[in-house]
N, C-alpha and C positions, 0 to 999 in steps of 0.2 A: 588706599588700603585694600587688599584683598582678603577675605574670608571665605572660608569652606562653608558652603550652604547648597542643599539640595533643591532642585527646582524641577517642577513637573511641567513637561511639554507635551502638546498634542501631536501624534505622528499618524500618518495614514499608512495602515498595515494591511496587506492585501493577500499574502500568502502564509499557510501554516505548513512548514516543513516537517514531516514526521520521518523519523528513522528509529524502527523498533527492532530490538534483538528479540526473535522469536525462537532461536536455536532450532532444535528439531522438532518443535511442537506446533507448526504453522497446520492450520486446519481450514479447509473450505467445503463448502456445500453447494450443489446446484440445484436451483429450484425451477420447475417448469411453469409454463403460464398458468397453470391451475393452482400454483402455490405448493406443489407437493415436490419434496425433495428427491431427485432422481439419481443423485450420485453424490459421493463425497471422497474427500483426500485428506490425509494426514502425512505429514513428513516434512521435508525441506521446502523452503519457498520455490516454487516453480520459476523455471529460467524465462518464461515469457513476462514476468512481472518487472516492473520498472527499477532501474538502478543497478549499481554494481552490488548486488545483495550477497553474493558468495552463499546462497541457499539458506543464509540465517537471518537476513534482515528484511523488514518490510519497510520500503522507503516510498512515500507517497507526498506529493504537494498538493494541497488542498487550497482551492481559491476560497477565501473568507467571504465573499460577497455572494458566490453562487452555490458553495459548497461541493464543487464539482473536483474531481481529481484531475490536475492539470497534466501529470506525466504520463497517465494511461494510454496506453496504445491497444486497440482492439485485438484479442487474441484470435488466431485463426481456430477452426474447428479441430485441427489436428493437434494444436497446444493443448486444449481442453482434454482430447482423447489421450494423450500422453500422460497427462497429470493424473487422470483417474486410472490408468494403468500402471502408475508409479513409474514411468519411464523417463520423466522429466525433473529428476532430482538433481540438483547441482551439487 
């Protein structure tokens, strides 16, 4: 005989995939070594952020063990400069 019954099983979860729609309200601040904000940006998600975000999505893969963002690539200084100047809007 077969019956419908829910059963809890343990699984090994390793990654949290975030796909957040931010629309045109993405905001970022740059902080120096002394903890002072030295620049900020508001607008579309900059092109150097990971994933096919089309300027409207924040797409991050977070390792649940370490808390590290797995799909982050180090931006170049020019990427940051373009973002602050508003030249890197998708």
